[in-house]
N, CA, C and O atoms as a Tinker XYZ file with bonds, in Angstrom:
   328  protein
     1  N    -53.141000  213.133000  169.074000    73     2
     2  CA   -54.588000  213.069000  169.148000    64     1     3
     3  C    -55.064000  213.419000  170.545000    63     2     4     5
     4  O    -54.408000  213.107000  171.539000    81     3
     5  N    -56.194000  214.060000  170.603000    73     3     6
     6  CA   -56.884000  214.309000  171.859000    64     5     7
     7  C    -58.235000  213.601000  171.766000    63     6     8     9
     8  O    -58.985000  213.792000  170.808000    81     7
     9  N    -58.531000  212.786000  172.771000    73     7    10
    10  CA   -59.831000  212.121000  172.840000    64     9    11
    11  C    -60.777000  213.024000  173.611000    63    10    12    13
    12  O    -60.492000  213.418000  174.742000    81    11
    13  N    -61.902000  213.349000  172.994000    73    11    14
    14  CA   -62.898000  214.214000  173.623000    64    13    15
    15  C    -64.156000  213.415000  173.930000    63    14    16    17
    16  O    -64.577000  212.566000  173.144000    81    15
    17  N    -64.748000  213.699000  175.085000    73    15    18
    18  CA   -65.990000  213.048000  175.486000    64    17    19
    19  C    -66.968000  214.115000  175.965000    63    18    20    21
    20  O    -66.589000  215.065000  176.651000    81    19
    21  N    -68.230000  213.940000  175.590000    73    19    22
    22  CA   -69.295000  214.867000  175.971000    64    21    23
    23  C    -70.358000  214.070000  176.711000    63    22    24    25
    24  O    -70.756000  212.994000  176.266000    81    23
    25  N    -70.817000  214.598000  177.838000    73    23    26
    26  CA   -71.754000  213.874000  178.674000    64    25    27
    27  C    -73.047000  214.637000  178.903000    63    26    28    29
    28  O    -73.106000  215.861000  178.781000    81    27
    29  N    -74.083000  213.875000  179.240000    73    27    30
    30  CA   -75.395000  214.395000  179.642000    64    29    31
    31  C    -75.971000  215.324000  178.570000    63    30    32    33
    32  O    -76.016000  214.976000  177.390000    81    31
    33  N    -76.405000  216.494000  178.995000    73    31    34
    34  CA   -77.055000  217.438000  178.079000    64    33    35
    35  C    -76.134000  217.860000  176.938000    63    34    36    37
    36  O    -76.607000  218.129000  175.834000    81    35
    37  N    -74.835000  217.923000  177.187000    73    35    38
    38  CA   -73.906000  218.308000  176.117000    64    37    39
    39  C    -73.912000  217.254000  175.008000    63    38    40    41
    40  O    -73.913000  217.592000  173.824000    81    39
    41  N    -73.916000  216.002000  175.389000    73    39    42
    42  CA   -73.978000  214.921000  174.402000    64    41    43
    43  C    -75.250000  215.044000  173.579000    63    42    44    45
    44  O    -75.221000  214.906000  172.356000    81    43
    45  N    -76.366000  215.303000  174.249000    73    43    46
    46  CA   -77.645000  215.429000  173.550000    64    45    47
    47  C    -77.662000  216.630000  172.615000    63    46    48    49
    48  O    -78.121000  216.526000  171.478000    81    47
    49  N    -77.169000  217.759000  173.083000    73    47    50
    50  CA   -77.173000  218.983000  172.282000    64    49    51
    51  C    -76.255000  218.860000  171.066000    63    50    52    53
    52  O    -76.603000  219.303000  169.972000    81    51
    53  N    -75.092000  218.260000  171.263000    73    51    54
    54  CA   -74.107000  218.164000  170.176000    64    53    55
    55  C    -74.361000  216.986000  169.249000    63    54    56    57
    56  O    -73.871000  216.965000  168.120000    81    55
    57  N    -75.116000  216.017000  169.714000    73    55    58
    58  CA   -75.424000  214.853000  168.884000    64    57    59
    59  C    -74.269000  213.877000  168.756000    63    58    60    61
    60  O    -74.237000  213.070000  167.827000    81    59
    61  N    -73.321000  213.942000  169.681000    73    59    62
    62  CA   -72.240000  212.956000  169.696000    64    61    63
    63  C    -71.696000  212.826000  171.103000    63    62    64    65
    64  O    -71.755000  213.756000  171.907000    81    63
    65  N    -71.166000  211.651000  171.376000    73    63    66
    66  CA   -70.645000  211.420000  172.723000    64    65    67
    67  C    -69.130000  211.477000  172.786000    63    66    68    69
    68  O    -68.564000  211.655000  173.864000    81    67
    69  N    -68.465000  211.329000  171.651000    73    67    70
    70  CA   -67.001000  211.353000  171.640000    64    69    71
    71  C    -66.486000  211.679000  170.246000    63    70    72    73
    72  O    -67.179000  211.496000  169.246000    81    71
    73  N    -65.255000  212.164000  170.209000    73    71    74
    74  CA   -64.562000  212.394000  168.939000    64    73    75
    75  C    -63.075000  212.504000  169.227000    63    74    76    77
    76  O    -62.660000  212.617000  170.380000    81    75
    77  N    -62.289000  212.469000  168.181000    73    75    78
    78  CA   -60.854000  212.662000  168.307000    64    77    79
    79  C    -60.451000  213.871000  167.484000    63    78    80    81
    80  O    -60.933000  214.072000  166.369000    81    79
    81  N    -59.560000  214.674000  168.051000    73    79    82
    82  CA   -59.006000  215.823000  167.346000    64    81    83
    83  C    -57.511000  215.630000  167.180000    63    82    84    85
    84  O    -56.831000  215.129000  168.075000    81    83
    85  N    -57.017000  216.033000  166.034000    73    83    86
    86  CA   -55.570000  216.018000  165.827000    64    85    87
    87  C    -54.928000  216.964000  166.830000    63    86    88    89
    88  O    -55.457000  218.041000  167.104000    81    87
    89  N    -53.802000  216.565000  167.368000    73    87    90
    90  CA   -53.083000  217.417000  168.308000    64    89    91
    91  C    -52.580000  218.661000  167.597000    63    90    92    93
    92  O    -52.083000  218.591000  166.473000    81    91
    93  N    -52.714000  219.788000  168.256000    73    91    94
    94  CA   -52.243000  221.082000  167.757000    64    93    95
    95  C    -51.521000  221.740000  168.931000    63    94    96    97
    96  O    -52.112000  221.924000  169.995000    81    95
    97  N    -50.266000  222.092000  168.748000    73    95    98
    98  CA   -49.458000  222.658000  169.839000    64    97    99
    99  C    -50.014000  223.969000  170.378000    63    98   100   101
   100  O    -49.629000  224.395000  171.467000    81    99
   101  N    -50.910000  224.616000  169.640000    73    99   102
   102  CA   -51.511000  225.853000  170.142000    64   101   103
   103  C    -52.547000  225.576000  171.233000    63   102   104   105
   104  O    -52.973000  226.495000  171.932000    81   103
   105  N    -52.944000  224.337000  171.378000    73   103   106
   106  CA   -53.896000  223.946000  172.420000    64   105   107
   107  C    -53.119000  223.636000  173.689000    63   106   108   109
   108  O    -52.737000  222.491000  173.932000    81   107
   109  N    -52.893000  224.652000  174.485000    73   107   110
   110  CA   -52.074000  224.458000  175.685000    64   109   111
   111  C    -52.894000  224.153000  176.926000    63   110   112   113
   112  O    -52.377000  223.553000  177.868000    81   111
   113  N    -54.174000  224.556000  176.949000    73   111   114
   114  CA   -55.022000  224.322000  178.117000    64   113   115
   115  C    -56.386000  223.782000  177.680000    63   114   116   117
   116  O    -56.733000  223.797000  176.499000    81   115
   117  N    -57.138000  223.311000  178.657000    73   115   118
   118  CA   -58.503000  222.857000  178.370000    64   117   119
   119  C    -59.315000  224.015000  177.799000    63   118   120   121
   120  O    -60.151000  223.807000  176.920000    81   119
   121  N    -59.080000  225.227000  178.286000    73   119   122
   122  CA   -59.821000  226.374000  177.760000    64   121   123
   123  C    -59.470000  226.660000  176.301000    63   122   124   125
   124  O    -60.350000  227.033000  175.525000    81   123
   125  N    -58.217000  226.495000  175.912000    73   123   126
   126  CA   -57.853000  226.651000  174.491000    64   125   127
   127  C    -58.648000  225.659000  173.644000    63   126   128   129
   128  O    -59.150000  226.006000  172.575000    81   127
   129  N    -58.755000  224.444000  174.123000    73   127   130
   130  CA   -59.518000  223.413000  173.418000    64   129   131
   131  C    -60.992000  223.794000  173.356000    63   130   132   133
   132  O    -61.619000  223.689000  172.302000    81   131
   133  N    -61.540000  224.231000  174.474000    73   131   134
   134  CA   -62.952000  224.633000  174.523000    64   133   135
   135  C    -63.217000  225.770000  173.537000    63   134   136   137
   136  O    -64.228000  225.753000  172.835000    81   135
   137  N    -62.332000  226.745000  173.477000    73   135   138
   138  CA   -62.507000  227.869000  172.543000    64   137   139
   139  C    -62.452000  227.409000  171.078000    63   138   140   141
   140  O    -63.162000  227.941000  170.225000    81   139
   141  N    -61.618000  226.436000  170.809000    73   139   142
   142  CA   -61.561000  225.872000  169.461000    64   141   143
   143  C    -62.895000  225.223000  169.106000    63   142   144   145
   144  O    -63.385000  225.370000  167.986000    81   143
   145  N    -63.473000  224.515000  170.052000    73   143   146
   146  CA   -64.767000  223.880000  169.823000    64   145   147
   147  C    -65.866000  224.927000  169.695000    63   146   148   149
   148  O    -66.750000  224.785000  168.849000    81   147
   149  N    -65.832000  225.969000  170.508000    73   147   150
   150  CA   -66.822000  227.047000  170.420000    64   149   151
   151  C    -66.820000  227.712000  169.048000    63   150   152   153
   152  O    -67.862000  228.164000  168.576000    81   151
   153  N    -65.663000  227.772000  168.412000    73   151   154
   154  CA   -65.547000  228.403000  167.096000    64   153   155
   155  C    -66.346000  227.653000  166.030000    63   154   156   157
   156  O    -66.579000  228.184000  164.944000    81   155
   157  N    -66.761000  226.438000  166.330000    73   155   158
   158  CA   -67.598000  225.678000  165.393000    64   157   159
   159  C    -68.989000  226.300000  165.283000    63   158   160   161
   160  O    -69.704000  226.054000  164.311000    81   159
   161  N    -69.374000  227.103000  166.275000    73   159   162
   162  CA   -70.654000  227.813000  166.249000    64   161   163
   163  C    -71.858000  226.942000  166.567000    63   162   164   165
   164  O    -71.733000  225.770000  166.922000    81   163
   165  N    -73.029000  227.556000  166.430000    73   163   166
   166  CA   -74.325000  226.916000  166.647000    64   165   167
   167  C    -74.395000  226.118000  167.943000    63   166   168   169
   168  O    -74.212000  226.682000  169.022000    81   167
   169  N    -74.655000  224.832000  167.855000    73   167   170
   170  CA   -74.858000  223.990000  169.045000    64   169   171
   171  C    -73.647000  224.008000  169.974000    63   170   172   173
   172  O    -73.788000  223.803000  171.179000    81   171
   173  N    -72.474000  224.248000  169.428000    73   171   174
   174  CA   -71.254000  224.229000  170.234000    64   173   175
   175  C    -71.213000  225.336000  171.272000    63   174   176   177
   176  O    -70.406000  225.279000  172.199000    81   175
   177  N    -72.064000  226.342000  171.135000    73   175   178
   178  CA   -72.138000  227.420000  172.113000    64   177   179
   179  C    -72.510000  226.902000  173.501000    63   178   180   181
   180  O    -72.308000  227.598000  174.497000    81   179
   181  N    -73.049000  225.692000  173.571000    73   179   182
   182  CA   -73.394000  225.110000  174.867000    64   181   183
   183  C    -72.158000  224.995000  175.763000    63   182   184   185
   184  O    -72.275000  224.997000  176.988000    81   183
   185  N    -70.984000  224.897000  175.156000    73   183   186
   186  CA   -69.750000  224.787000  175.932000    64   185   187
   187  C    -69.288000  226.127000  176.511000    63   186   188   189
   188  O    -68.256000  226.195000  177.179000    81   187
   189  N    -70.047000  227.183000  176.255000    73   187   190
   190  CA   -69.730000  228.496000  176.816000    64   189   191
   191  C    -70.415000  228.707000  178.165000    63   190   192   193
   192  O    -70.225000  229.748000  178.793000    81   191
   193  N    -71.193000  227.756000  178.611000    73   191   194
   194  CA   -71.915000  227.891000  179.874000    64   193   195
   195  C    -70.973000  228.120000  181.051000    63   194   196   197
   196  O    -69.866000  227.582000  181.097000    81   195
   197  N    -71.429000  228.915000  181.983000    73   195   198
   198  CA   -70.638000  229.215000  183.174000    64   197   199
   199  C    -70.430000  227.988000  184.053000    63   198   200   201
   200  O    -69.401000  227.873000  184.719000    81   199
   201  N    -71.392000  227.074000  184.062000    73   199   202
   202  CA   -71.315000  225.923000  184.963000    64   201   203
   203  C    -70.677000  224.686000  184.322000    63   202   204   205
   204  O    -70.819000  223.577000  184.837000    81   203
   205  N    -69.994000  224.870000  183.231000    73   203   206
   206  CA   -69.326000  223.770000  182.543000    64   205   207
   207  C    -68.280000  223.126000  183.455000    63   206   208   209
   208  O    -67.499000  223.820000  184.106000    81   207
   209  N    -68.274000  221.817000  183.492000    73   207   210
   210  CA   -67.250000  221.092000  184.235000    64   209   211
   211  C    -66.397000  220.324000  183.226000    63   210   212   213
   212  O    -66.845000  220.009000  182.123000    81   211
   213  N    -65.171000  220.033000  183.626000    73   211   214
   214  CA   -64.288000  219.320000  182.714000    64   213   215
   215  C    -63.367000  218.386000  183.486000    63   214   216   217
   216  O    -63.157000  218.527000  184.690000    81   215
   217  N    -62.834000  217.441000  182.753000    73   215   218
   218  CA   -61.886000  216.490000  183.329000    64   217   219
   219  C    -60.791000  216.234000  182.297000    63   218   220   221
   220  O    -61.038000  216.215000  181.091000    81   219
   221  N    -59.588000  216.040000  182.798000    73   219   222
   222  CA   -58.455000  215.665000  181.952000    64   221   223
   223  C    -57.957000  214.317000  182.455000    63   222   224   225
   224  O    -57.631000  214.166000  183.633000    81   223
   225  N    -57.900000  213.354000  181.569000    73   223   226
   226  CA   -57.460000  212.001000  181.916000    64   225   227
   227  C    -58.218000  211.459000  183.134000    63   226   228   229
   228  O    -57.637000  210.878000  184.051000    81   227
   229  N    -59.531000  211.672000  183.103000    73   227   230
   230  CA   -60.489000  211.153000  184.081000    64   229   231
   231  C    -60.339000  211.745000  185.479000    63   230   232   233
   232  O    -60.734000  211.119000  186.462000    81   231
   233  N    -59.768000  212.955000  185.575000    73   231   234
   234  CA   -59.694000  213.662000  186.845000    64   233   235
   235  C    -60.248000  215.065000  186.654000    63   234   236   237
   236  O    -59.861000  215.774000  185.725000    81   235
   237  N    -61.162000  215.463000  187.545000    73   235   238
   238  CA   -61.730000  216.804000  187.454000    64   237   239
   239  C    -60.621000  217.843000  187.413000    63   238   240   241
   240  O    -59.590000  217.706000  188.072000    81   239
   241  N    -60.858000  218.886000  186.622000    73   239   242
   242  CA   -59.848000  219.934000  186.503000    64   241   243
   243  C    -60.530000  221.249000  186.162000    63   242   244   245
   244  O    -61.733000  221.290000  185.903000    81   243
   245  N    -59.761000  222.308000  186.166000    73   243   246
   246  CA   -60.243000  223.616000  185.748000    64   245   247
   247  C    -59.906000  223.874000  184.296000    63   246   248   249
   248  O    -59.156000  223.121000  183.674000    81   247
   249  N    -60.460000  224.930000  183.770000    73   247   250
   250  CA   -60.194000  225.276000  182.372000    64   249   251
   251  C    -58.734000  225.650000  182.131000    63   250   252   253
   252  O    -58.273000  225.631000  180.990000    81   251
   253  N    -58.007000  225.989000  183.187000    73   251   254
   254  CA   -56.602000  226.356000  183.036000    64   253   255
   255  C    -55.664000  225.147000  183.059000    63   254   256   257
   256  O    -54.443000  225.305000  183.026000    81   255
   257  N    -56.233000  223.943000  183.116000    73   255   258
   258  CA   -55.434000  222.711000  183.149000    64   257   259
   259  C    -54.650000  222.546000  181.848000    63   258   260   261
   260  O    -55.237000  222.639000  180.770000    81   259
   261  N    -53.342000  222.305000  181.919000    73   259   262
   262  CA   -52.555000  222.058000  180.709000    64   261   263
   263  C    -52.969000  220.738000  180.052000    63   262   264   265
   264  O    -53.335000  219.780000  180.733000    81   263
   265  N    -52.907000  220.706000  178.740000    73   263   266
   266  CA   -53.200000  219.476000  178.007000    64   265   267
   267  C    -52.057000  219.177000  177.045000    63   266   268   269
   268  O    -51.262000  220.052000  176.702000    81   267
   269  N    -51.998000  217.930000  176.624000    73   267   270
   270  CA   -50.964000  217.516000  175.692000    64   269   271
   271  C    -51.452000  216.411000  174.779000    63   270   272   273
   272  O    -52.542000  215.871000  174.962000    81   271
   273  N    -50.651000  216.088000  173.815000    73   271   274
   274  CA   -50.959000  215.027000  172.866000    64   273   275
   275  C    -51.223000  213.727000  173.623000    63   274   276   277
   276  O    -50.445000  213.346000  174.498000    81   275
   277  N    -52.309000  213.053000  173.288000    73   275   278
   278  CA   -52.664000  211.791000  173.918000    64   277   279
   279  C    -53.596000  211.921000  175.105000    63   278   280   281
   280  O    -54.025000  210.913000  175.666000    81   279
   281  N    -53.919000  213.143000  175.500000    73   279   282
   282  CA   -54.817000  213.336000  176.635000    64   281   283
   283  C    -56.262000  213.036000  176.258000    63   282   284   285
   284  O    -56.649000  213.063000  175.090000    81   283
   285  N    -57.045000  212.749000  177.300000    73   283   286
   286  CA   -58.485000  212.593000  177.181000    64   285   287
   287  C    -59.113000  213.763000  177.930000    63   286   288   289
   288  O    -58.759000  214.033000  179.078000    81   287
   289  N    -60.040000  214.450000  177.284000    73   287   290
   290  CA   -60.709000  215.588000  177.905000    64   289   291
   291  C    -62.214000  215.350000  177.811000    63   290   292   293
   292  O    -62.731000  214.967000  176.762000    81   291
   293  N    -62.903000  215.583000  178.922000    73   291   294
   294  CA   -64.350000  215.406000  178.968000    64   293   295
   295  C    -65.006000  216.704000  179.418000    63   294   296   297
   296  O    -64.480000  217.423000  180.268000    81   295
   297  N    -66.164000  216.989000  178.833000    73   295   298
   298  CA   -66.964000  218.133000  179.220000    64   297   299
   299  C    -68.327000  217.640000  179.673000    63   298   300   301
   300  O    -68.923000  216.770000  179.038000    81   299
   301  N    -68.822000  218.203000  180.783000    73   299   302
   302  CA   -70.136000  217.812000  181.273000    64   301   303
   303  C    -70.707000  218.935000  182.125000    63   302   304   305
   304  O    -69.956000  219.700000  182.730000    81   303
   305  N    -72.047000  219.039000  182.176000    73   303   306
   306  CA   -72.665000  220.062000  183.013000    64   305   307
   307  C    -72.616000  219.652000  184.469000    63   306   308   309
   308  O    -72.467000  218.473000  184.792000    81   307
   309  N    -72.743000  220.638000  185.347000    73   307   310
   310  CA   -72.812000  220.321000  186.758000    64   309   311
   311  C    -74.070000  219.507000  187.027000    63   310   312   313
   312  O    -75.072000  219.633000  186.324000    81   311
   313  N    -73.999000  218.686000  188.038000    73   311   314
   314  CA   -75.135000  217.849000  188.403000    64   313   315
   315  C    -75.649000  218.335000  189.750000    63   314   316   317
   316  O    -74.885000  218.492000  190.702000    81   315
   317  N    -76.925000  218.563000  189.812000    73   315   318
   318  CA   -77.509000  218.959000  191.081000    64   317   319
   319  C    -78.547000  217.931000  191.480000    63   318   320   321
   320  O    -79.145000  217.265000  190.634000    81   319
   321  N    -78.743000  217.817000  192.726000    73   319   322
   322  CA   -79.739000  216.862000  193.216000    64   321   323
   323  C    -80.443000  217.444000  194.420000    63   322   324   325
   324  O    -80.076000  218.503000  194.928000    81   323
   325  N    -81.443000  216.746000  194.860000    73   323   326
   326  CA   -82.154000  217.275000  196.000000    64   325   327
   327  C    -82.871000  216.199000  196.754000    63   326   328
   328  O    -83.528000  216.480000  197.756000    81   327
């Protein structure tokens, strides 16, 4: 299983804050996972944004970060302030 979490605007757009996906060995990186989610279409296109941030097991990472069964992955937009 992979635990997924969506934060801020992504949570609002997708209408959920978390879900679990069955582990699939073809999901080798965070980007593989993101592409799987994008294939759902419609609202999921929000995860195609250039400024998407992600974390694996509560540590910021890049889309090329390897993932495995039991990992937690979070997606959230960049935060700006002034």
